[in-house]
C-alpha positions in Angstrom: -37.8 -17.5 10.6 -36.9 -15.2 7.8 -33.5 -14.2 7.1 -31.3 -10.8 6.9 -32.2 -10.4 3.1 -36.4 -10.7 3.5 -35.9 -8.0 6.8 -37.7 -4.7 6.7 -34.1 -3.3 7.4 -32.7 -4.6 4.2 -35.4 -4.2 1.9 -36.3 -0.4 2.0 -32.3 0.4 2.2 -31.7 -1.7 -0.8 -35.0 0.4 -2.3 -33.3 3.4 -1.4 -30.1 2.8 -2.9 -29.9 0.1 -5.5 -33.3 0.4 -7.1 -33.7 4.3 -6.1 -35.9 5.8 -8.4 -37.9 2.8 -9.8 -40.8 3.2 -6.9 -39.9 -0.5 -5.6 -41.6 -0.7 -2.5 -41.3 -3.8 0.7 -44.3 -6.1 0.3 -45.4 -9.2 1.1 -45.9 -12.0 -1.7 -46.9 -15.8 -2.4 -45.9 -18.2 -4.3 -47.2 -21.7 -4.3 -48.4 -21.0 -1.0 -45.3 -19.8 0.6 -45.3 -16.2 1.7 -42.2 -14.1 1.5 -41.2 -10.4 1.9 -39.2 -8.9 -1.1 -39.2 -5.5 -2.8 -42.3 -5.0 -5.7 -42.0 -2.7 -8.8 -44.9 -0.6 -9.6 -46.4 -3.3 -12.3 -46.7 -5.2 -9.3 -43.2 -7.7 -10.5 -40.9 -8.6 -8.1 -37.7 -6.5 -8.1 -34.2 -8.0 -8.9 -32.0 -7.5 -5.7 -28.4 -8.6 -7.3 -26.8 -8.2 -3.4 -29.4 -10.6 -1.7 -28.5 -14.0 -1.2 -31.6 -16.2 -0.5 -35.3 -15.5 0.5 -37.0 -17.3 3.7 -40.2 -17.5 4.4 -41.6 -15.0 6.8 -42.9 -15.6 10.0 -46.8 -16.5 10.2 -47.4 -14.3 13.6 -45.7 -11.2 11.8 -48.1 -9.0 9.9 -48.1 -8.6 5.9 -46.3 -5.5 4.5 -49.4 -4.0 2.6 -51.8 -6.5 0.6 -50.2 -9.8 0.0 -49.6 -10.0 -3.9 -49.5 -13.3 -5.9 -46.4 -14.2 -7.4 -45.2 -17.1 -10.4 -42.0 -17.7 -9.3 -38.8 -16.7 -7.5 -35.6 -17.2 -8.5 -33.6 -18.0 -5.1 -35.4 -19.1 -1.9 -34.7 -21.8 0.8 -36.3 -24.8 -0.2 -34.8 -27.2 2.4 -32.5 -28.0 4.9 -30.4 -31.2 5.5 -27.3 -32.5 7.6 -24.0 -32.0 5.9 -22.4 -35.1 5.1 -18.6 -35.7 4.6 -17.9 -34.8 1.7 -20.8 -32.6 1.3 -22.7 -34.2 -1.6 -24.4 -31.9 -4.2 -27.8 -31.5 -5.2 -29.0 -30.9 -8.8 -30.5 -27.7 -9.5 -29.6 -26.5 -6.0 -27.2 -24.4 -4.5 -26.0 -24.8 -0.8 -26.0 -22.1 1.8 -24.1 -23.7 4.8 -24.8 -23.2 8.5 -24.1 -24.3 12.2 -27.0 -25.4 14.1 -26.1 -24.4 17.8 -28.6 -26.2 19.2 -26.9 -29.9 19.0 -23.8 -28.8 21.0 -24.5 -27.8 25.2 -21.0 -26.2 25.3 -18.4 -24.2 23.0 -15.8 -27.2 24.3 -18.3 -29.7 22.7 -18.3 -28.1 19.4 -14.7 -27.6 19.3 -14.1 -31.0 20.2 -16.4 -32.5 17.6 -15.5 -30.4 15.2 -12.0 -31.4 15.1 -12.1 -34.7 15.3 -14.8 -34.7 12.3 -12.2 -32.7 10.2 -8.6 -31.9 11.0 -8.7 -28.5 9.5 -10.8 -26.7 11.9 -9.4 -25.4 15.2 -6.1 -27.4 15.4 -4.5 -25.6 12.8 -5.4 -22.1 14.5 -2.8 -22.0 17.1 -0.1 -22.4 15.0 -1.3 -20.1 12.6 -1.5 -17.6 15.1 2.0 -17.6 16.3 2.9 -17.7 12.4 0.9 -13.9 12.1 2.7 -12.7 15.5 6.0 -13.4 14.1 5.4 -12.3 10.8 3.1 -9.1 11.7 2.9 -8.2 15.3 0.3 -9.6 18.1 -2.9 -10.2 16.9 -6.0 -8.2 18.3 -9.8 -8.8 17.4 -12.5 -6.6 17.4 -16.3 -7.5 16.7 -18.0 -4.4 16.5 -16.2 -1.5 15.0 -18.2 1.3 13.0 -15.4 2.8 10.8 -16.0 3.6 7.2 -12.4 3.7 6.5 -12.1 -0.4 7.8 -15.5 -0.8 5.6 -13.8 0.6 2.2 -10.1 -1.6 3.1 -12.8 -4.6 3.4 -14.7 -4.0 0.2 -11.5 -3.4 -1.7 -10.1 -6.7 -0.7 -13.1 -8.1 -1.6 -12.9 -6.3 -5.1 -9.7 -7.6 -5.9 -10.1 -11.0 -4.8 -13.5 -11.5 -6.9 -11.3 -9.7 -10.4 -8.3 -12.2 -9.7 -10.9 -15.3 -9.3 -12.7 -14.0 -12.9 -15.9 -13.4 -10.1 -18.6 -10.7 -11.0 -17.4 -7.7 -9.1 -21.0 -6.0 -7.9 -19.1 -3.4 -5.6 -18.0 -1.2 -8.4 -21.2 -0.2 -8.7 -21.9 2.9 -6.5 -25.1 2.1 -5.6 -23.9 -1.3 -4.2 -21.3 0.8 -2.0 -23.9 3.0 -0.8 -26.1 0.0 0.4 -23.1 -1.6 2.2 -22.1 1.8 4.1 -25.6 2.6 4.6 -26.7 -0.8 6.4 -23.1 -0.2 8.3 -24.1 3.3 9.4 -27.9 2.0 10.7 -26.3 -1.0 12.7 -27.8 -3.5 10.5 -24.3 -5.0 10.0 -21.6 -5.4 11.7 -17.9 -5.1 10.8 -15.5 -7.3 12.5 -11.4 -7.1 11.6 -8.9 -9.0 12.4 -5.4 -7.1 13.2 -2.0 -7.9 13.7 0.9 -5.2 14.9 -1.7 -2.4 14.2 -2.9 -3.4 10.5 -5.8 -4.9 9.7 -5.8 -8.1 7.9 -9.2 -9.7 8.0 -12.7 -8.1 7.5 -16.3 -9.8 7.9 -19.5 -8.1 7.5 -22.1 -9.7 9.2 -25.8 -9.2 10.3 -26.1 -10.3 14.4 -29.7 -10.8 14.5 -31.4 -12.3 18.0 -31.2 -16.1 17.0 -29.1 -16.0 13.9 -25.4 -14.5 12.8 -25.5 -14.4 8.6 -21.7 -14.1 7.7 -22.3 -11.7 4.4 -19.2 -10.0 3.2 -15.9 -11.6 4.1 -12.1 -10.4 3.0 -8.9 -10.4 3.8 -5.1 -9.0 3.2 -3.2 -11.0 0.6 -0.2 -10.4 2.0 -1.1 -12.8 5.2 -3.2 -15.4 3.1 -0.7 -18.1 4.4 -1.5 -17.5 8.0 -5.5 -18.1 7.6 -6.6 -15.0 9.1 -9.9 -15.2 7.7 -10.4 -18.7 9.6 -9.0 -17.3 12.8 -11.5 -14.2 12.7 -14.2 -16.4 12.0 -13.6 -18.8 14.6 -13.6 -15.9 17.5 -17.0 -14.9 15.6 -18.2 -18.3 16.1 -17.5 -18.8 19.9 -18.9 -15.0 20.3 -21.9 -16.4 18.3 -22.3 -19.2 20.6 -21.9 -17.7 23.9 -24.9 -15.0 23.2 -27.1 -18.0 22.8 -28.0 -17.7 19.2 -29.4 -20.7 17.3 -27.6 -20.7 14.1 -24.6 -19.4 12.6 -25.1 -18.7 8.6 -22.3 -18.8 6.0 -25.2 -18.2 3.3 -24.7 -19.1 0.3 -21.5 -20.9 -1.0 -20.2 -24.1 -1.1 -16.6 -23.1 0.0 -14.4 -25.6 1.6 -13.6 -23.7 4.8 -17.6 -23.3 5.5 -17.8 -27.2 5.5 -14.7 -27.6 8.1 -17.5 -26.1 10.2 -20.9 -26.3 9.1 -23.3 -29.0 10.6 -26.6 -28.3 8.1 -27.1 -26.6 4.7 -30.0 -24.9 3.3 -31.0 -25.8 -0.5 -31.8 -23.0 -2.4 -33.2 -22.8 -5.8 -36.5 -21.2 -7.9 -40.1 -21.6 -6.7 -42.8 -21.8 -9.2 -42.7 -21.4 -12.7 -40.3 -18.9 -13.7 -40.8 -17.2 -17.0 -39.5 -18.9 -20.8 -36.6 -16.5 -20.9 -35.5 -17.4 -17.3 -35.5 -20.7 -17.9 -33.4 -20.5 -21.4 -31.2 -18.6 -19.1 -31.1 -20.8 -16.4 -30.4 -23.5 -19.1 -27.5 -21.8 -20.4 -25.6 -21.3 -17.7 -26.3 -24.7 -16.8 -24.8 -26.0 -19.7 -21.6 -23.7 -19.2 -21.3 -24.8 -15.8 -21.2 -28.6 -17.0 -18.7 -27.9 -19.3 -15.6 -29.3 -17.6 -13.0 -28.2 -20.4 -14.4 -25.5 -22.1 -12.5 -24.7 -25.1 -10.6 -21.1 -25.6 -12.8 -19.6 -27.3 -15.6 -20.4 -24.3 -13.2 -19.5 -21.9 -12.6 -15.7 -23.7 -16.1 -14.9 -24.3 -17.2 -15.8 -20.9 -14.0 -13.1 -19.9 -15.3 -10.6 -22.5 -18.9 -11.1 -21.1 -18.1 -10.8 -17.6 -16.0 -7.4 -18.6 -19.4 -6.2 -20.2 -21.3 -6.3 -17.3 -18.1 -4.7 -15.3 -18.2 -1.8 -17.3 -22.1 -1.5 -17.1 -21.7 -1.9 -13.4 -19.2 0.8 -13.0 -21.3 3.0 -15.0 -24.1 3.2 -12.9 -24.8 6.4 -11.1 -25.0 7.0 -7.4 -28.6 7.3 -6.1 -29.2 10.6 -4.4 -28.8 10.4 -0.4 -31.6 12.5 1.2 -30.5 11.8 5.2 -27.6 13.7 6.5 -27.1 11.1 9.1 -25.2 8.8 6.2 -25.0 11.3 3.5 -21.2 12.0 4.5 -19.8 8.3 4.9 -21.7 7.6 1.8 -20.6 10.2 -0.5 -17.1 10.6 1.3 -16.1 6.9 -0.2 -18.1 6.7 -3.3 -16.2 8.5 -5.9 -13.8 6.5 -8.0 -14.2 3.3 -6.1 -13.2 1.0 -5.9 -10.0 2.7 -7.2 -7.7 3.3 -4.3 -7.0 6.9 -2.8 -4.3 8.9 -1.4 -4.8 8.4 2.8 -4.6 12.6 2.8 -5.0 14.0 -0.7 -2.5 16.9 0.0 0.1 14.4 0.9 0.8 14.1 -3.3 2.1 17.9 -4.6 1.1 17.0 -8.2 -2.4 16.1 -7.2 -2.9 18.9 -5.4 -1.6 21.0 -7.7 -3.7 20.0 -10.7 -7.0 20.2 -8.4 -5.8 23.6 -7.3 -5.4 24.7 -11.4 -8.8 23.2 -12.2 -10.6 24.4 -9.2 -12.6 27.1 -10.8 -13.8 24.8 -14.1 -16.6 25.7 -15.0 -20.2 23.9 -15.3 -19.9 23.6 -19.3 -15.8 22.9 -19.0 -16.3 20.3 -16.2 -19.4 18.9 -18.5 -17.0 18.6 -21.5 -14.0 16.8 -19.4 -16.1 14.7 -18.1 -17.5 13.9 -21.6 -13.7 13.3 -23.1 -12.9 11.0 -20.8 -15.9 8.9 -21.0 -15.4 9.3 -24.8 -11.4 8.0 -24.3 -12.8 5.1 -21.8 -15.1 3.8 -24.2 -12.3 4.1 -27.1 -9.9 2.3 -25.2 -12.7 -0.5 -24.1 -13.4 -1.2 -27.9 -9.4 -1.4 -28.9 -9.2 -3.7 -26.4 -12.7 -5.8 -27.3 -11.6 -5.7 -31.0 -7.9 -7.5 -29.9 -9.9 -10.2 -28.1 -12.1 -10.6 -31.0 -9.4 -11.0 -33.1 -7.6 -13.4 -30.6 -11.0 -15.6 -30.8 -10.9 -16.1 -34.6 -7.3 -17.5 -34.2 -7.1 -21.4 -34.3 -8.7 -22.5 -31.2 -6.1 -25.7 -30.8 -3.3 -23.3 -31.6 -1.1 -23.1 -28.1 0.6 -19.9 -27.7 4.5 -19.5 -27.2 5.2 -18.8 -23.9 6.9 -15.3 -23.4 10.3 -15.3 -21.9 10.5 -14.7 -18.3 12.4 -11.1 -17.7 14.7 -11.0 -14.8 13.8 -7.0 -14.4 16.0 -6.5 -11.0 17.9 -3.2 -10.7 21.0 -3.1 -12.5 19.8 -5.5 -15.6 20.5 -4.7 -18.6 17.2 -4.9 -21.0 17.1 -3.6 -24.7 14.2 -1.6 -25.9 12.0 -3.0 -28.4 11.5 -1.5 -31.9 9.1 1.6 -32.3 6.1 -0.5 -33.8 5.9 -2.5 -30.8 6.0 0.6 -28.5 3.8 3.4 -27.2 4.6 6.7 -29.6 5.9 8.6 -26.6 8.2 5.6 -26.0 9.8 5.3 -29.6 12.7 8.1 -28.9 14.2 5.0 -27.1 13.5 2.6 -29.4 16.2 0.1 -30.0 18.7 1.2 -27.1 19.9 -0.6 -24.4 19.6 0.4 -20.5 20.0 -0.6 -17.2 17.3 -1.2 -14.7 17.0 1.7 -12.2 14.3 0.3 -9.5 10.8 -1.6 -9.9 7.8 0.2 -9.8 4.7 -1.3 -7.3 1.5 0.0 -7.0 1.2 3.6 -7.2 -1.4 6.6 -8.3 -2.4 7.0 -11.6 -3.0 10.8 -12.1 -5.4 9.9 -15.3 -7.6 7.6 -14.3 -7.4 8.5 -10.5 -7.1 5.3 -9.3 -4.3 3.1 -8.0 -2.6 0.6 -10.7 0.1 -1.9 -10.5 2.1 -3.2 -13.6 3.4 -6.3 -12.8 7.0 -6.3 -13.2 7.2 -2.3 -14.6 10.6 -0.6 -14.0 12.1 2.9 -14.8 15.9 2.9 -16.6 18.5 4.7 -16.0 18.9 8.2 -18.2 15.3 7.0 -19.4 13.5 10.2 -18.4 10.0 11.6 -19.7 10.7 14.4 -22.2 7.1 15.9 -22.1 6.1 14.5 -25.4 3.0 12.9 -23.9 1.4 16.2 -23.9 0.6 18.3 -26.5 1.6 21.5 -25.2 4.8 20.0 -23.2 5.7 19.3 -19.8 9.1 19.9 -17.9 8.4 17.9 -14.5 11.0 15.3 -16.0 9.8 12.1 -14.0 11.4 8.7 -14.8 9.1 6.8 -17.5 7.6 3.5 -16.2 8.1 1.0 -18.7 6.5 -2.6 -18.8 8.0 -6.0 -19.8 6.5 -6.4 -22.5 8.5 -3.2 -24.0 11.5 -5.3 -22.9 14.1 -7.7 -23.8 17.1 -9.1 -22.0 20.2 -7.7 -23.2 23.9 -8.0 -22.2 25.2 -4.8 -24.7 26.3 -1.8 -22.0 25.3 1.2 -24.3 24.7 4.5 -23.1 21.7 7.3 -24.0 22.3 10.5 -24.8 21.0 12.8 -21.9 17.2 13.5 -22.4 16.0 17.2 -20.9 17.0 17.9 -17.4 18.8 14.6 -16.5 22.3 16.2 -16.5 23.4 19.5 -16.3 25.4 20.1 -19.2 29.1 20.7 -18.6 29.2 24.2 -20.1 26.7 25.3 -17.0 27.4 25.3 -13.9 24.4 24.2 -11.9 24.2 26.3 -8.3 24.2 24.4 -4.8 21.1 25.3 -3.1 20.0 24.0 0.4 16.5 23.3 1.3 15.3 25.7 3.7 13.6 24.6 7.0 10.2 23.1 7.2 9.0 26.5 9.4 10.2 28.8 7.1 9.1 27.6 4.2 5.4 27.4 5.9 6.0 30.8 7.2 6.7 31.8 3.6 3.7 30.3 2.5 1.6 31.9 5.2 3.2 35.5 4.1 2.9 35.0 0.1 -0.2 32.9 -0.5 -0.4 31.1 -4.1 -3.7 29.1 -3.8 -3.3 28.0 -7.2 0.3 27.3 -7.5 3.0 24.5 -6.3 2.4 23.9 -2.7 4.9 22.1 0.0 3.9 18.8 1.0 5.4 17.9 4.3 4.7 14.4 4.1 6.6 14.2 1.0 9.1 17.0 1.3 10.2 17.6 4.8 12.5 15.2 4.3 14.9 17.1 2.3 15.0 20.0 4.5 18.3 21.3 5.5 20.3 19.4 2.6 22.3 21.2 0.3 21.4 19.7 -3.5 22.2 21.1 -6.9 19.7 22.7 -9.2 18.4 20.6 -12.1 16.2 22.3 -14.6 13.2 25.3 -14.2 10.0 24.2 -14.8 7.6 26.3 -16.2 4.9 23.8 -17.2 3.5 20.7 -15.9 0.9 18.3 -17.5 -2.6 17.4 -16.4 -3.2 13.6 -18.0 -6.8 13.8 -16.5 -7.6 16.9 -18.5 -4.7 16.4 -21.3 -3.3 20.0 -20.5 -0.8 21.8 -19.3 -0.2 23.8 -15.9 1.6 26.9 -16.1 3.6 27.6 -13.1 6.4 30.2 -11.7 9.4 30.3 -9.9 9.6 26.5 -9.8 12.7 24.2 -10.3 14.1 20.9 -10.0 16.7 19.6 -7.9 19.0 16.4 -8.1 18.0 13.4 -6.4 14.5 14.7 -4.7 12.1 12.2 -6.4 9.0 11.8 -4.4 9.4 8.9 -1.5 5.7 8.3 -1.9 2.3 9.4 -0.2 0.2 7.4 2.0 -2.3 5.2 -0.1 -5.8 4.0 1.4 -5.1 0.1 2.5 -1.9 0.0 0.0 1.1 0.9 1.0 2.5 4.3 -0.4 2.6 5.2 -4.5 6.1 4.1 -5.7 5.3 6.0 -9.0 8.3 8.0 -7.8 7.2 11.5 -9.7 9.7 14.8 -9.8 9.6 17.1 -6.4 8.8 20.6 -7.4 11.0 23.3 -5.7 9.4 27.0 -5.3 13.0 29.3 -5.8 11.7 30.7 -2.3 12.1 27.8 -0.4 16.0 27.4 -1.6 18.7 29.5 0.0 22.0 29.5 -2.1 25.5 28.0 -0.9 28.1 30.0 -0.6 31.3 28.3 -2.0 34.6 28.8 -0.3 37.1 30.4 -2.8 40.1 27.8 -3.0 43.7 28.5 -0.7 46.7 29.9 -3.1 48.9 27.8 -3.6 52.6 29.1 -1.6 54.4 29.4 -4.8 58.1 27.9 -5.5 
């Protein structure tokens, strides 16, 4: 019986997305007397499919896909199956793919009892973890069949983060890979299962539920609930459902992770079949030698990381495959741009992003091409600079131990000293050598230049240190709080003050007026009566909180910098109000944006506050 990766549905979807334009088609092939279904190129060679775990021999009763083609070798096929031992014994040159054989368990209770007795981590801790999860997040709910592309995206975002944190290859950075996953979900070849607590999705599993087997392919979890074993709880619910449907197997697919062996009864041994080519044999030897080196040197480790980054960069630049079927065009294209960069849940909730998008909505084709070229060149330059720094470090003495950096306790109210101008970006140089107090820590936020959610660990804002618009060639009047990374700061006990920058505080000579923000209904009626499509718009999600409040005018805004296109956008009749930074628009699967940009207020949304005349004092 063949597996999911040998099925016509998976092969056809892969040909339409991953290998679009190559002419790859599903064909039956024969290697050393074994028959398989795979994708074959017009020249007769087997197409490589990076998203396929392994192939299994096809059923003899099924008719072949076209004329049977003989090939020399296949890289990953199921060669044998053995019973799992404790602890699992690795087989040289074979990759394990553990699975549960349900035919050995007459009832679900029998499986639970035998598995719990064999491994104490299976089932015994689920109840305790479920209570912890309920206490920390809320009531737990498990759904085993959901057609929701937003949740698919959340799952892939968490999976991409997990792969990068463990220095694994994140194939989901490629748009074609994402299209394949969305297509399979839309075609119901992949079923999404989700564990939620308190209404928040915390664990995800995308699996193929066949007539006799469940193949668990992509699993992910929210790191905020990692101590609650959410993935294990979801897995156990899926196992019980699989047994109740009368399946023969629950397949964990390739990977020797410990949690799989808490439940697995057997494992397939995956390896090459036939005689591979000389380059493939040499590459396999290099990989085996690298994996067998238990204590690689610093140069070897850094070289692997650099090679991995090069592959990630090449994957990220893959163009999306054209989609011809309207049935899945929207769900795929809606989630492809800028992946796996998190986005705003509702883009118009961010006032700044909406302003910049509207200002350039009429950009011509030539201008758009120039912008894309500039962005690619800027990205290539940044990557080259990072590579040169890494290579310089590799040339250093391999045995030299770097002195650990002094940890900074960058909490609100702490005093820090800004480092020298040589250690700072040019636009941060005016604050070099000064001591400032930490205003607040900065969490994940949306970067308008890269259009992705970023998080600089330990980043903070400092009191009195606002952006003066110098990063923009044409200037910017928004005066947002500048974000400071820990590498630019050092602890300080001095209590120094910084001369106020533009729009930080009103000058004593000029008495800035007090204004009351009009109600949300009045502001929306004003926008409808006097539409300004390319101008500043009111965002109810981030600005309605300030309606009705009396605030002091800070400064007038005439230009707003667009970091993505490196130019300034002119605006009219716009001011800043003191103490009105953005509270944060909602991000997809990542909380709220913590950038804290200055909000822009049109004068038509404000009304003056009448000041009462002081009472005359009685003479004598």
